[in-house]
LUMNUPA-443333 format. One record per residue (C-alpha): y, z, x; residue in one letter; residue number from 1. Coordinates in steps of 0.02 Angstrom, whole numbers, plus 50000, padded with zeros to 5 digits. Layout:
<atoms>
ATOM     py     pz     px  type  seq
ATOM      Y      Z      X     A  NUM
...
</atoms>
This chain:
<atoms>
ATOM     py     pz     px  type  seq
ATOM  50750  51002  52119     M    1
ATOM  50627  51025  51958     E    2
ATOM  50727  50897  51831     R    3
ATOM  50748  50781  51972     V    4
ATOM  50546  50781  52015     A    5
ATOM  50525  50751  51816     S    6
ATOM  50673  50599  51812     L    7
ATOM  50602  50513  51961     R    8
ATOM  50441  50524  51868     R    9
ATOM  50522  50465  51715     G   10
ATOM  50597  50312  51813     V   11
ATOM  50435  50268  51884     A   12
ATOM  50357  50278  51718     L   13
ATOM  50497  50156  51653     E   14
ATOM  50458  50043  51778     G   15
ATOM  50264  50031  51766     V   16
ATOM  50318  49999  51575     T   17
ATOM  50429  49836  51603     V   18
ATOM  50322  49775  51730     G   19
ATOM  50174  49791  51629     Y   20
ATOM  50229  49731  51490     N   21
ATOM  50323  49580  51552     A   22
ATOM  50160  49512  51623     L   23
ATOM  50068  49564  51449     E   24
ATOM  50190  49478  51350     G   25
ATOM  50181  49314  51458     I   26
ATOM  50011  49292  51457     V   27
ATOM  49992  49347  51298     A   28
ATOM  50118  49235  51234     I   29
ATOM  50051  49107  51330     A   30
ATOM  49877  49123  51262     A   31
ATOM  49922  49149  51099     G   32
ATOM  50014  48999  51082     L   33
ATOM  49843  48897  51162     A   34
ATOM  49740  48981  51040     A   35
ATOM  49865  48965  50892     G   36
ATOM  49851  49147  50840     S   37
ATOM  49984  49237  50750     V   38
ATOM  49925  49414  50795     A   39
ATOM  49910  49378  50986     L   40
ATOM  50071  49301  51001     T   41
ATOM  50157  49412  50895     G   42
ATOM  50087  49555  51023     F   43
ATOM  50164  49478  51163     G   44
ATOM  50336  49471  51073     I   45
ATOM  50306  49645  51058     D   46
ATOM  50289  49652  51236     S   47
ATOM  50466  49582  51265     V   48
ATOM  50544  49695  51153     I   49
ATOM  50482  49834  51268     E   50
ATOM  50520  49764  51407     V   51
ATOM  50720  49768  51340     T   52
ATOM  50688  49960  51272     S   53
ATOM  50606  50001  51429     G   54
ATOM  50733  49932  51546     A   55
ATOM  50886  50017  51452     V   56
ATOM  50799  50185  51458     L   57
ATOM  50751  50149  51672     W   58
ATOM  50951  50119  51687     W   59
ATOM  50991  50296  51594     R   60
ATOM  50869  50377  51687     L   61
ATOM  50932  50307  51844     R   62
ATOM  51120  50348  51802     A   63
ATOM  51061  50526  51799     E   64
ATOM  50984  50516  51957     L   65
ATOM  51164  50460  52038     G   66
ATOM  51093  50296  52080     A   67
ATOM  51163  50168  51956     A   68
ATOM  51270  50163  51802     R   69
ATOM  51241  50100  51650     V   70
ATOM  51379  50096  51517     G   71
ATOM  51390  50097  51325     P   72
ATOM  51423  49929  51303     A   73
ATOM  51287  49870  51399     V   74
ATOM  51159  49985  51319     E   75
ATOM  51229  49927  51145     A   76
ATOM  51199  49744  51185     R   77
ATOM  51055  49769  51284     A   78
ATOM  50980  49879  51091     A   79
ATOM  51064  49734  50971     R   80
ATOM  50948  49605  51081     W   81
ATOM  50796  49729  51043     A   82
ATOM  50855  49709  50878     G   83
ATOM  50854  49530  50860     I   84
ATOM  50695  49510  50931     L   85
ATOM  50610  49649  50783     L   86
ATOM  50687  49548  50665     L   87
ATOM  50629  49398  50747     A   88
ATOM  50444  49468  50749     L   89
ATOM  50458  49503  50561     A   90
ATOM  50513  49349  50496     V   91
ATOM  50398  49251  50614     Y   92
ATOM  50229  49363  50562     I   93
ATOM  50259  49365  50380     V   94
ATOM  50307  49170  50386     V   95
ATOM  50175  49089  50514     E   96
ATOM  50018  49237  50444     S   97
ATOM  50049  49175  50243     G   98
ATOM  50074  48982  50291     R   99
ATOM  49912  48996  50382     R  100
ATOM  49810  49122  50238     L  101
ATOM  49885  48972  50105     L  102
ATOM  49828  48817  50208     T  103
ATOM  49665  48899  50299     G  104
ATOM  49718  48837  50456     D  105
ATOM  49606  48907  50584     R  106
ATOM  49653  48986  50753     P  107
ATOM  49547  48964  50891     G  108
ATOM  49474  49091  51008     E  109
ATOM  49549  49189  51139     S  110
ATOM  49440  49266  51282     V  111
ATOM  49607  49307  51368     V  112
ATOM  49679  49375  51230     G  113
ATOM  49525  49497  51199     I  114
ATOM  49537  49543  51388     V  115
ATOM  49705  49570  51370     L  116
ATOM  49713  49677  51220     T  117
ATOM  49553  49803  51268     A  118
ATOM  49661  49842  51450     L  119
ATOM  49807  49881  51338     S  120
ATOM  49688  49984  51219     L  121
ATOM  49658  50082  51375     V  122
ATOM  49834  50075  51482     V  123
ATOM  49960  50117  51351     M  124
ATOM  49904  50269  51282     P  125
ATOM  49892  50361  51460     L  126
ATOM  50061  50303  51485     L  127
ATOM  50116  50378  51323     A  128
ATOM  50033  50523  51367     R  129
ATOM  50124  50541  51546     A  130
ATOM  50299  50496  51457     K  131
ATOM  50268  50640  51339     L  132
ATOM  50253  50759  51459     R  133
ATOM  50385  50697  51562     V  134
ATOM  50515  50711  51408     A  135
ATOM  50447  50892  51361     A  136
ATOM  50500  50927  51558     S  137
ATOM  50665  50837  51522     L  138
ATOM  50716  50885  51355     G  139
ATOM  50738  50710  51321     S  140
ATOM  50711  50629  51140     G  141
ATOM  50735  50448  51206     A  142
ATOM  50586  50471  51328     L  143
ATOM  50495  50549  51198     R  144
ATOM  50545  50404  51058     A  145
ATOM  50493  50291  51210     D  146
ATOM  50332  50355  51216     A  147
ATOM  50300  50340  51023     H  148
ATOM  50343  50164  51043     E  149
ATOM  50214  50152  51200     T  150
ATOM  50087  50205  51040     I  151
ATOM  50142  50108  50938     V  152
ATOM  50091  49961  51070     C  153
ATOM  49934  50042  51085     A  154
ATOM  49898  50039  50893     W  155
ATOM  49968  49825  50916     L  156
ATOM  49831  49810  51061     S  157
ATOM  49704  49888  50933     A  158
ATOM  49737  49763  50783     T  159
ATOM  49763  49610  50882     T  160
ATOM  49595  49645  50978     L  161
ATOM  49487  49687  50812     L  162
ATOM  49566  49522  50729     G  163
ATOM  49527  49431  50884     L  164
ATOM  49348  49480  50899     G  165
ATOM  49317  49491  50720     L  166
ATOM  49355  49270  50742     K  167
ATOM  49266  49260  50884     A  168
ATOM  49110  49353  50812     V  169
ATOM  49081  49330  50656     L  170
ATOM  49207  49172  50643     G  171
ATOM  49331  49258  50492     W  172
ATOM  49457  49117  50497     R  173
ATOM  49584  49243  50398     W  174
ATOM  49545  49387  50525     A  175
ATOM  49693  49341  50652     D  176
ATOM  49822  49314  50509     S  177
ATOM  49796  49488  50432     L  178
ATOM  49789  49577  50606     A  179
ATOM  49952  49493  50635     A  180
ATOM  50006  49575  50460     L  181
ATOM  49933  49733  50515     A  182
ATOM  50054  49749  50643     M  183
ATOM  50208  49775  50510     L  184
ATOM  50188  49952  50474     P  185
ATOM  50223  49987  50664     S  186
ATOM  50321  49832  50728     S  187
ATOM  50374  49706  50572     G  188
ATOM  50423  49769  50408     V  189
ATOM  50421  49948  50440     L  190
ATOM  50574  49891  50588     T  191
ATOM  50653  49770  50508     V  192
ATOM  50789  49910  50450     A  193
ATOM  50797  49959  50630     A  194
ATOM  50803  49802  50655     A  195
ATOM  50974  49763  50566     L  196
ATOM  51052  49920  50623     A  197
ATOM  51037  49869  50793     L  198
ATOM  51116  49709  50783     I  199
ATOM  51257  49770  50655     A  200
ATOM  51281  49920  50794     G  201
ATOM  51281  50048  50642     T  202
ATOM  51105  50135  50746     A  203
ATOM  51090  50246  50890     S  204
ATOM  51051  50102  51007     P  205
ATOM  50909  50185  51108     L  206
ATOM  50841  50309  50974     R  207
ATOM  50843  50195  50815     A  208
ATOM  50684  50102  50846     Q  209
ATOM  50602  50279  50882     G  210
ATOM  50703  50397  50745     H  211
ATOM  50646  50256  50614     M  212
ATOM  50463  50320  50649     Q  213
ATOM  50513  50511  50592     H  214
ATOM  50512  50583  50424     P  215
ATOM  50686  50587  50332     M  216
ATOM  50772  50692  50196     E  217
ATOM  50815  50580  50031     M  218
ATOM  50962  50620  49940     N  219
ATOM  50955  50656  49751     P  220
ATOM  50996  50517  49633     G  221
ATOM  51026  50497  49453     P  222
ATOM  51015  50651  49363     L  223
ATOM  50910  50721  49539     G  224
ATOM  50763  50659  49451     I  225
ATOM  50632  50666  49630     P  226
ATOM  50554  50526  49704     E  227
ATOM  50387  50605  49698     T  228
ATOM  50384  50574  49522     R  229
ATOM  50388  50377  49540     M  230
ATOM  50215  50301  49483     G  231
ATOM  50170  50128  49456     S  232
ATOM  50281  49993  49365     G  233
ATOM  50420  50127  49278     T  234
ATOM  50271  50276  49239     S  235
ATOM  50304  50457  49283     W  236
ATOM  50197  50583  49389     L  237
ATOM  50223  50753  49419     P  238
ATOM  50345  50820  49519     D  239
ATOM  50236  50906  49625     A  240
ATOM  50106  50732  49685     S  241
ATOM  50086  50708  49857     P  242
ATOM  50169  50571  49939     M  243
ATOM  50128  50448  50063     H  244
ATOM  50302  50335  50120     A  245
ATOM  50399  50279  50256     A  246
ATOM  50577  50296  50224     H  247
ATOM  50726  50210  50332     Y  248
ATOM  50918  50183  50315     T  249
ATOM  51017  50029  50345     L  250
ATOM  51189  50068  50279     G  251
ATOM  51186  50118  50109     R  252
ATOM  51026  50036  50079     W  253
ATOM  50863  50160  50091     T  254
ATOM  50706  50067  50120     V  255
ATOM  50548  50138  50080     M  256
ATOM  50386  50064  50137     L  257
ATOM  50192  50117  50063     H  258
ATOM  50035  50054  50049     G  259
ATOM  49866  50066  50068     K  260
ATOM  49699  49978  50138     G  261
ATOM  49510  50020  50124     F  262
ATOM  49364  49958  50254     L  263
ATOM  49236  49981  50146     Q  264
ATOM  49026  49935  50134     Y  265
ATOM  49001  49926  49944     D  266
ATOM  48835  49932  49874     W  267
ATOM  48778  49951  49698     Q  268
ATOM  48582  49943  49659     G  269
ATOM  48490  49891  49492     G  270
ATOM  48448  49725  49430     S  271
ATOM  48638  49662  49435     R  272
ATOM  48675  49763  49589     G  273
ATOM  48751  49673  49757     S  274
ATOM  48841  49709  49916     N  275
ATOM  48991  49686  49990     Q  276
ATOM  49075  49719  50175     L  277
ATOM  49285  49680  50135     G  278
ATOM  49435  49770  50126     I  279
ATOM  49540  49848  49977     I  280
ATOM  49725  49831  50015     N  281
ATOM  49906  49829  49968     W  282
ATOM  50073  49850  50043     A  283
ATOM  50245  49891  49955     M  284
ATOM  50427  49884  50007     A  285
ATOM  50566  49945  49904     A  286
ATOM  50754  49928  49939     A  287
ATOM  50880  50046  49849     S  288
ATOM  51071  50085  49826     R  289
ATOM  51218  50144  49738     P  290
ATOM  51279  50030  49617     L  291
ATOM  51388  50071  49478     G  292
ATOM  51396  50226  49470     G  293
ATOM  51209  50200  49450     G  294
ATOM  51042  50141  49577     Q  295
ATOM  50991  49964  49601     L  296
ATOM  50803  49944  49684     Q  297
ATOM  50714  49788  49751     L  298
ATOM  50542  49799  49780     R  299
ATOM  50397  49678  49821     A  300
ATOM  50211  49721  49843     M  301
ATOM  50076  49599  49900     L  302
ATOM  49888  49593  49929     S  303
ATOM  49776  49521  50050     A  304
ATOM  49628  49519  49932     E  305
ATOM  49606  49342  49861     P  306
ATOM  49542  49324  50059     W  307
ATOM  49489  49491  50094     T  308
ATOM  49367  49519  49942     I  309
ATOM  49372  49362  49854     G  310
ATOM  49408  49281  49699     S  311
ATOM  49234  49342  49626     R  312
ATOM  49289  49524  49671     G  313
ATOM  49175  49689  49736     Y  314
ATOM  49019  49734  49672     P  315
ATOM  49051  49858  49534     L  316
ATOM  48910  49921  49393     L  317
ATOM  48959  49890  49219     V  318
ATOM  49158  49828  49256     Q  319
ATOM  49208  49693  49141     S  320
ATOM  49366  49602  49132     G  321
ATOM  49442  49441  49175     E  322
ATOM  49351  49284  49236     S  323
ATOM  49288  49168  49393     Y  324
ATOM  49246  48998  49381     Q  325
ATOM  49252  49007  49211     G  326
ATOM  49142  49116  49156     A  327
ATOM  49184  49294  49121     P  328
ATOM  49190  49436  49263     L  329
ATOM  49044  49561  49250     H  330
ATOM  48982  49711  49375     D  331
ATOM  49122  49657  49473     R  332
ATOM  49293  49711  49502     Q  333
ATOM  49424  49573  49526     H  334
ATOM  49538  49561  49671     P  335
ATOM  49733  49584  49673     H  336
ATOM  49851  49444  49650     D  337
ATOM  49919  49400  49806     L  338
ATOM  50108  49438  49726     F  339
ATOM  50063  49608  49630     M  340
ATOM  50268  49663  49609     E  341
ATOM  50413  49563  49637     L  342
ATOM  50578  49647  49529     S  343
ATOM  50730  49759  49498     A  344
ATOM  50765  49904  49438     V  345
ATOM  50948  49980  49391     Y  346
ATOM  50952  50165  49310     E  347
ATOM  51137  50222  49286     R  348
ATOM  51177  50421  49218     P  349
ATOM  51275  50409  49040     V  350
ATOM  51291  50593  49004     A  351
ATOM  51256  50745  49088     R  352
ATOM  51089  50751  49042     N  353
ATOM  51057  50578  48996     L  354
ATOM  51018  50403  49071     G  355
ATOM  50975  50214  49045     L  356
ATOM  50869  50103  49143     S  357
ATOM  50835  49925  49151     L  358
ATOM  50691  49837  49232     Y  359
ATOM  50657  49654  49273     L  360
ATOM  50510  49597  49340     A  361
ATOM  50458  49407  49382     P  362
ATOM  50303  49495  49427     V  363
ATOM  50270  49674  49387     G  364
ATOM  50204  49820  49265     E  365
ATOM  50259  49827  49073     P  366
ATOM  50247  50017  48985     A  367
ATOM  50074  50000  48960     V  368
ATOM  49937  50135  48986     G  369
ATOM  49951  50285  49127     P  370
ATOM  49998  50274  49308     V  371
ATOM  49885  50135  49375     A  372
ATOM  49746  50226  49457     F  373
ATOM  49791  50190  49641     P  374
ATOM  49970  50271  49610     H  375
ATOM  49864  50426  49530     R  376
ATOM  49854  50570  49643     P  377
ATOM  49696  50596  49540     S  378
ATOM  49594  50446  49610     A  379
ATOM  49698  50414  49766     A  380
ATOM  49549  50433  49893     D  381
ATOM  49424  50330  49786     D  382
ATOM  49446  50136  49835     P  383
ATOM  49337  50096  49673     L  384
ATOM  49438  50042  49506     A  385
ATOM  49375  50123  49347     P  386
ATOM  49265  50037  49237     I  387
ATOM  49393  50082  49095     S  388
ATOM  49536  49978  49199     H  389
ATOM  49556  49844  49051     H  390
ATOM  49558  49981  48908     W  391
ATOM  49683  50078  49003     Q  392
ATOM  49794  50011  49142     D  393
ATOM  49736  49828  49144     G  394
ATOM  49907  49758  49119     T  395
ATOM  49988  49820  49286     H  396
ATOM  49994  49641  49349     I  397
ATOM  50087  49540  49225     T  398
ATOM  50188  49391  49244     F  399
ATOM  50360  49426  49153     G  400
ATOM  50416  49576  49096     V  401
ATOM  50575  49652  49040     V  402
ATOM  50573  49846  48999     T  403
ATOM  50728  49942  48935     A  404
ATOM  50737  50145  48931     G  405
ATOM  50839  50309  48911     V  406
ATOM  50787  50453  49003     F  407
ATOM  50840  50641  49024     T  408
ATOM  50770  50754  49161     R  409
ATOM  50612  50787  49072     N  410
ATOM  50583  50646  48943     V  411
ATOM  50572  50457  48944     K  412
ATOM  50574  50329  48805     L  413
ATOM  50548  50144  48863     E  414
ATOM  50510  49982  48778     A  415
ATOM  50446  49816  48858     S  416
ATOM  50447  49622  48814     W  417
ATOM  50318  49549  48922     F  418
ATOM  50209  49399  48948     N  419
ATOM  50031  49470  48869     G  420
ATOM  49900  49356  48978     R  421
ATOM  49811  49418  49112     E  422
ATOM  49798  49352  49282     P  423
ATOM  49702  49184  49317     D  424
ATOM  49579  49163  49438     E  425
ATOM  49693  49064  49562     I  426
ATOM  49760  49241  49635     R  427
ATOM  49901  49157  49757     T  428
ATOM  50011  49062  49632     N  429
ATOM  50127  49131  49485     F  430
ATOM  50041  49108  49285     D  431
ATOM  50200  49052  49207     Y  432
ATOM  50129  48886  49156     A  433
ATOM  50121  48892  48938     G  434
ATOM  50156  49042  48929     R  435
ATOM  50313  49168  48865     R  436
ATOM  50359  49318  48839     L  437
ATOM  50252  49343  48672     D  438
ATOM  50193  49543  48681     S  439
ATOM  50287  49696  48672     Y  440
ATOM  50247  49878  48709     S  441
ATOM  50325  50064  48701     A  442
ATOM  50309  50221  48794     R  443
ATOM  50334  50391  48788     L  444
ATOM  50325  50520  48940     T  445
ATOM  50371  50705  48948     V  446
ATOM  50374  50795  49106     N  447
ATOM  50393  50982  49047     P  448
ATOM  50384  51048  49222     G  449
ATOM  50361  50983  49413     P  450
ATOM  50162  51014  49423     R  451
ATOM  50119  50902  49246     W  452
ATOM  50158  50729  49158     S  453
ATOM  50113  50691  48979     V  454
ATOM  50135  50503  48919     S  455
ATOM  50068  50420  48768     A  456
ATOM  50089  50214  48723     W  457
ATOM  50046  50075  48619     Y  458
ATOM  50062  49879  48640     A  459
ATOM  50040  49736  48573     S  460
ATOM  49946  49595  48672     L  461
ATOM  49966  49410  48616     S  462
ATOM  49815  49316  48699     S  463
ATOM  49783  49415  48863     P  464
ATOM  49626  49335  48895     E  465
ATOM  49618  49148  48927     A  466
ATOM  49428  49125  48915     L  467
ATOM  49468  49175  48706     N  468
ATOM  49653  49120  48687     P  469
ATOM  49641  49136  48486     D  470
ATOM  49605  49318  48523     E  471
ATOM  49752  49461  48529     S  472
ATOM  49744  49652  48521     L  473
ATOM  49830  49825  48490     H  474
ATOM  49791  49946  48634     R  475
ATOM  49834  50114  48635     L  476
ATOM  49820  50290  48740     G  477
ATOM  49879  50436  48796     A  478
ATOM  49856  50543  48952     S  479
ATOM  49897  50698  49049     A  480
ATOM  49914  50719  49249     L  481
ATOM  49950  50869  49344     T  482
ATOM  49958  50913  49522     T  483
ATOM  49954  51111  49580     Q  484
ATOM  49956  51168  49736     P  485
ATOM  49783  51236  49851     V  486
ATOM  49835  51346  49974     G  487
ATOM  49972  51298  50097     T  488
ATOM  49923  51130  50122     R  489
ATOM  49808  51071  49988     G  490
ATOM  49839  50999  49798     T  491
ATOM  49716  50976  49654     W  492
ATOM  49775  50827  49556     S  493
ATOM  49682  50789  49395     S  494
ATOM  49702  50688  49251     A  495
ATOM  49631  50647  49092     M  496
ATOM  49658  50476  49013     I  497
ATOM  49609  50409  48849     Y  498
ATOM  49623  50207  48807     G  499
ATOM  49582  50095  48678     A  500
ATOM  49572  49923  48614     N  501
ATOM  49576  49848  48423     D  502
ATOM  49559  49684  48419     Q  503
ATOM  49668  49595  48301     I  504
ATOM  49549  49545  48130     G  505
ATOM  49368  49633  48086     P  506
ATOM  49279  49749  48203     G  507
ATOM  49301  49933  48261     P  508
ATOM  49402  50013  48384     L  509
ATOM  49356  50021  48578     A  510
ATOM  49372  50194  48641     S  511
ATOM  49375  50250  48836     S  512
ATOM  49408  50427  48922     V  513
ATOM  49421  50455  49096     V  514
ATOM  49413  50628  49186     L  515
ATOM  49450  50622  49363     E  516
ATOM  49518  50742  49503     S  517
ATOM  49531  50740  49673     T  518
ATOM  49553  50922  49785     L  519
ATOM  49622  50877  49936     D  520
ATOM  49606  51052  50027     L  521
ATOM  49702  51064  50178     D  522
ATOM  49768  50888  50215     G  523
ATOM  49604  50822  50297     T  524
ATOM  49464  50851  50179     N  525
ATOM  49482  50810  50004     A  526
ATOM  49328  50791  49867     F  527
ATOM  49355  50672  49724     F  528
ATOM  49277  50622  49569     G  529
ATOM  49279  50531  49407     R  530
ATOM  49183  50534  49233     A  531
ATOM  49201  50397  49118     E  532
ATOM  49151  50347  48946     Y  533
ATOM  49197  50161  48872     V  534
ATOM  49123  50059  48733     R  535
ATOM  49081  49884  48792     K  536
ATOM  49041  49725  48688     S  537
ATOM  48882  49625  48713     A  538
ATOM  49025  49482  48762     A  539
ATOM  49118  49591  48898     E  540
ATOM  48937  49634  48988     L  541
ATOM  48896  49455  48953     V  542
ATOM  48725  49512  48898     I  543
ATOM  48623  49366  48841     P  544
ATOM  48528  49347  48674     S  545
ATOM  48602  49466  48564     V  546
ATOM  48799  49450  48448     P  547
ATOM  48928  49443  48555     L  548
ATOM  48995  49552  48465     T  549
ATOM  48858  49701  48476     T  550
ATOM  48929  49852  48551     E  551
ATOM  48844  49979  48679     Y  552
ATOM  48908  50147  48745     D  553
ATOM  48922  50147  48933     V  554
ATOM  48965  50276  49074     G  555
ATOM  48997  50326  49259     A  556
ATOM  48999  50463  49362     L  557
ATOM  49076  50450  49552     A  558
ATOM  49067  50592  49675     L  559
ATOM  49164  50587  49863     G  560
ATOM  49220  50657  50018     Y  561
ATOM  49363  50580  50121     L  562
ATOM  49413  50678  50298     R  563
ATOM  49573  50610  50404     T  564
ATOM  49513  50610  50567     V  565
ATOM  49689  50579  50656     G  566
ATOM  49884  50473  50663     T  567
ATOM  49934  50361  50734     V  568
ATOM  50095  50267  50735     A  569
ATOM  50161  50343  50556     G  570
ATOM  49971  50305  50499     L  571
ATOM  49871  50422  50448     A  572
ATOM  49670  50360  50455     A  573
ATOM  49498  50436  50365     G  574
ATOM  49326  50386  50325     A  575
ATOM  49246  50430  50173     G  576
ATOM  49090  50423  50060     V  577
ATOM  49074  50377  49868     R  578
ATOM  48941  50410  49753     G  579
ATOM  48899  50350  49591     S  580
ATOM  48776  50350  49439     V  581
ATOM  48803  50222  49281     N  582
ATOM  48732  50254  49134     F  583
ATOM  48673  50125  48986     V  584
ATOM  48577  50115  48819     P  585
ATOM  48388  50089  48828     S  586
ATOM  48453  49916  48758     S  587
ATOM  48494  49874  48911     L  588
ATOM  48360  49926  49044     V  589
ATOM  48298  49754  49056     A  590
ATOM  48466  49703  49099     V  591
ATOM  48504  49824  49224     Y  592
ATOM  48352  49883  49267     G  593
ATOM  48358  50082  49249     S  594
ATOM  48448  50157  49103     R  595
ATOM  48544  50255  49287     T  596
ATOM  48583  50126  49407     P  597
ATOM  48678  50171  49563     A  598
ATOM  48780  50140  49691     G  599
ATOM  48850  50206  49858     V  600
ATOM  49022  50160  49955     A  601
ATOM  49064  50194  50122     I  602
ATOM  49250  50164  50183     Y  603
ATOM  49369  50177  50321     L  604
ATOM  49563  50223  50242     R  605
ATOM  49723  50194  50318     I  606
ATOM  49885  50237  50250     Q  607
ATOM  50040  50298  50294     P  608
ATOM  50066  50481  50348     V  609
ATOM  50087  50591  50210     G  610
ATOM  50228  50767  50177     A  611
ATOM  50082  50870  50237     R  612
ATOM  50013  50767  50380     E  613
ATOM  50202  50699  50439     G  614
ATOM  50308  50850  50374     G  615
ATOM  50400  50726  50264     M  616
ATOM  50550  50823  50186     K  617
ATOM  50558  50737  49979     M  618
ATOM  50745  50774  49895     G  619
ATOM  50767  50684  49759     G  620
ATOM  50798  50527  49692     M  621
ATOM  50822  50437  49536     P  622
ATOM  50689  50401  49425     G  623
ATOM  50635  50262  49522     R  624
ATOM  50452  50194  49499     H  625
ATOM  50332  50105  49648     G  626
ATOM  50237  49965  49624     G  627
ATOM  50088  49938  49536     S  628
ATOM  49890  49899  49566     Y  629
ATOM  49743  49837  49488     D  630
</atoms>
């Protein structure tokens, strides 16, 4: 009798789900189309998907009560339509949001949408909680998966409400499109694999959508190199590095989704200081499969920073590199390009402990420098860039790269041929005009054990700066990265990096050193720090009334704390604070107002749930290497 009562409660809950989402979908789509809101329209389409999956589960629960029958063909057909709608939603969001961001279309305001999403933000968590209780009493994985989808709907309500609210209150025209793109981790890109599997009939019809939200175990790849070793471009991390990514399967393809977003308020003091509210962000998708005895991986990495940070970048004292409005950027970190990586990499074993790799990237990262700083566990919780970035990993976004390598389980030697010019001021295009593959590099990496990775590199960069096209330089350096366990759930990741630029022609070597560390105590509380020294010129810092070749020793010390406050829909949210002190010589006091100008940043971070938060179990995968980041 208790089970019958639980079944009846389940039927009632699914009836409420179908009825509420049907009404929600109709109102949201109508209001979204009327206001020209991509986020609100996408929210309505997702409600229609909820109706489809809810109806299938309602039929199944009714069947167990003996009041209705549903055959496998009906269930498969309904699931297939759910997959088609999922795929259509992802395509609609990506295409329409991209078009609006690029063209500057302004959506109208929607009071109806704000009220509707606010109501759903209250209703959906309550509905999900009730479903989870009934699922536990019935031992029903299907109902549990549907409850998780209802939690996803609550996430969509929150992101849509945020986009509509920011547009209405602050007039941010791009907020609606970014809110729509924020749906992708739970209803767009992250469910494309599920959608295609449903359409093809290769996944369990009812459970596929929910199953895709759960951790999965990865299969070993060439030479058994674990996926946790993947850094930016073709670089290596220690095998013991923590990983934050979602994985899905589609036939023989494995899809990995990776990304991070920081909503931050950045204040930099002193005479050259400034402040800004912005969003640092990037998202990456990689699809891999066995091919010809090896492994092929295709990947794409995008950032919305051209709009969420702006062409001038965010404030960062004594930072330098690239340009804005025809002048060198200084005391600010430039934004990432929209296209951060578009690449293919193929790896194949040719002997028991020997493999070959080929990396082709219209946009990618050559074999220069250490793992780019946002992919280093030692810097993962720090939202701001190192001031030594253009002395070390500044080539991470390069428009045209070919890299070939030979590797064993512990050693990799690689060489790159690439376009040496840094990205231009237009952050939404492809920088190929007047350029060719004119630079080269080599890098040696050794992983002596699971907790260490050591590398050294050399590069010849031809005309890297658009403002000084006649200048070329050599770049060289070395790094040591380590990740050590702390207790049962924590890690301590550290890096020591040396990088130098040597301009071809007269002039001394300009060196930089970085020491950085992140101590994650338990997957919830993390402390981080970075100490830097860089030798920069008056031209790079834009110091007036002195010879451009004058050089200055500058430094920075940053300390911070991040607390993970919760997880939802496969994403972990955290809140953090970062304080910094910069050090300049006495000759620059008149420029910076002090020998020790300081800065503070407070931020909210969101990223995929990692191994400790979600229990993701990672087996070996080939020595493939994730997207790059500035």
